Residue, then its C-alpha position, 0 to 999 in steps of 0.5 A: m511528526p516532521g523532523f528538524s529537517g522538514y522530512s515527514p515520512a507520513g507526508v511522503f507516504r501520503r504522496t505515494v498513496e496520491r501516485s498509486q491512486r492515479k496508477a490505479r485510475r488507469r484499471q490496467t486489470e479491466g478485462v484480465p481474468a483473475s480471482a484478485r486484482i492487487l496493485v502492489v506499490y514497492l516502497m524499497g525506491t523510496q526512504i520511508a520504508e524503514d521509517l514507517t516502522h516508528p509507531a508515530h509515522l505508521s499511524q500516520a501513514e495508516q490515516a493516508l489509507d482510511d479513505i481509500d477503497p480499492r473497489d474505486y478502481d475495480l481492485d481487490a486490495i492495494a498493498f505497499v510492499v518491501r523486499a522481505l528476504p527470503e520470503g519475497l515480499a512484505a506488505i508494510l500496509a494495505v487496503a483490501d475489499d473485504t467482501t472478496l479477500t480475507t486478511d489472510q488471504v492477502k497476507a498470503i499474497v503479498g506478505 
């Protein structure tokens, strides 16, 4: 829900998802030999990373991913991540092709 300032973390996240889809359409992994192709979207340059931990904002952000299928971009997953020390990266949200990657595999790769 937007606050009094009009800032909507879910709205900002939706725009981030749209930008990531444009990036994914470039199919930069095409022809690269790999067992999994994942677009990793780093959220630390945005204010939304912490805000998405609130259940209402997280629920709305999850809805923004409902119609995203990474296979449309020749990817196995798209992960939206933050830096988490000491582990490295931690995925806040991700969509994956469950025919090529299990949830555990996605977590192992991007946190």
